[in-house]
C-alpha positions, 0 to 999 in steps of 0.5 A: 820203061826197061833200063839197064838193071845195073844202073837201076840198082845203083843209088845216088850217093849217100853224100848227095842224098843226105845233103839234098835232104837237109838243104831246106833246113833254115839257117843250116851250116853245111859241113857236108860236101868236100868242097873247098870254100877257098877260091881258085888262085887269082893267077889261075882264074886269070889264065882261064879268063884269058883263054875265054877272051882268046876264043880258046874254046875248041876240042883238045887232043884226046889225051889233053894238050901236050903242054898240059901233059908236060906241065903235069909230068914236071909238077908231079915229079917235083912234088912226089918224085913220080916219073911219068912221061908226058905221054903216060898222063891222061887229062880227065874230067876230074878225078871222078872220071879218072876213076871211072875210066880206069875201072872200065878199062881194066875190068872184065865181067866178074873181076874182083876189086879189093876195097878197104872200107869205109870208103868214098862213095864213087868206087863201088858203083863204077865197079858194078857198072863194069860188071866187076865185084867189090870185095870189101876189106873191113878196117874198123879193127885196125885204126881204119888203116889197111895192114899187110896181114889184113890184106894178105888174108883178104887175098887168100880168102878170095883167090877164086874171085878173079882178083884184078885190082885194089883201090887205095885212097889216101889221105882217105875220104872219109876217115882222114887217115893216111900212110907212111912210106914204110906202111905203103912199102909193107903193103906193096910187098903183099900186092906184088906177091898177088900180082894185082893192079893198084888204083891209087886215088891220091887226090888229097896228096897235097893235104897231109899234115904231119908227114910228107905224102908218098906216092904209091907209084914210087914203090910199085910203078909197073902196076900202079894207076895213079889218080890225082887232080887239081880240085883239092890242091888248087880249089878247082872243083868246078873246073873238073881237072883230073889226071890218070898216070900209068904205064904206057900200055895201060894209058893207051887202052884208057885213052879209048875209054876216055874218048867214048865217055867224054872225048876230052876235058874242057880246053879252058880248064886245061889252060887254067891247069897249065898255069896252076901246074907251072906257076902254082907250085906253092898254092897247095901248101898255102891252103894246107896251112889254113886247113890245118888250123881249121883241123886243129880247132875242130878236133879241140872243140870236139874233145871239149864237147865229148865227141870221139873221133879219128885224128885226121892226118890228111884231107879235110875231114874228121870222122867222128863217132855218134855219141853212145847215148844216142839210140839210132843210126848215123843217118838218124843222128845226122838228121836230128843234128841238122834239124835241132842244131842246124848243123849238117854233117854226113852220116857214116853209113853213106860210106858203107856198112862199116861207117855206121856209128860214125859221121863225117865233118868237112872242115873245108868251110870257113872259120866262122862256119866251124865256130858257129857249128861247134857252138850249136853242137855243144849247146845241143849236146848239153840239152840232150844230155840233161834230159 
């Protein structure tokens, strides 16, 4: 059967493909998918349960309930000094739909989208679905951070490629790096000169450890599309609750894309989200403290074992280097680690060519799982090094 050629050329993400490939390994400890092991806060679950009992199960307005828009406006202003009116906030089916809706709305065929790499797996396929072109920017020689000089060089090199936007994700998946206010301000200077849009995916904004998160739209509000949600901040991945925040003219166009993709997000999830945003201001910081303890434990153990890594300033991942004495790809390393040590991580190649030679460890897992996985890794490394 003949189907859409763009879709035919797209694969299921490397994260999911690898996770599925090793799921049948006996006693496997999964440090793969970015899935918080912590529960949704009890007061948020209670609100969702009450919504079900009250038969709150009908379509919502396309943009989401006005009470939710107001709650999001207040929450993100108090958290990050963002100044979006309720009408400039669109409730989406998770941050994933938010990214897709934004890209499908702004891109014309052939438009170029700058993307620092390695990067999360969802961006490039959606750009391709919109018949745009991804222009990767290699950050491996700058500490896996985009710098003004590197960005300016990429813009100058691709002036003929109909540059429309840049995607920034920070704290970053898979690397865990993030940006200070000064670093973002320096990037904004270059971005303003180019006149391009920014899709700023800040879904991990609650999970920054050494410094507060700076929202890009506080520096470049006129052309920033902010993506956020409750999956990471409130452990609500399954509730599928995201947000697009952008200037009114852009939101008005994205509303149409959103309607024809999903109509609206779950009414029950929206009720739970109103509770999370209104009465769950401190839920995220409590989870962050737990993740920080896990991060500190994990990097300490990796150092003891002799595994090099990027020090993660945010999110809940460690991007670690495949040992130099392993002769193979990151996919082969992760496969062998899964079968020999019963520890599942994600090969760096899942995040693009610049991720090769690395692997991602998720510490959104219990302390017991982290301890057992590091013990297994240490034993396996000792055995392989002695051969």
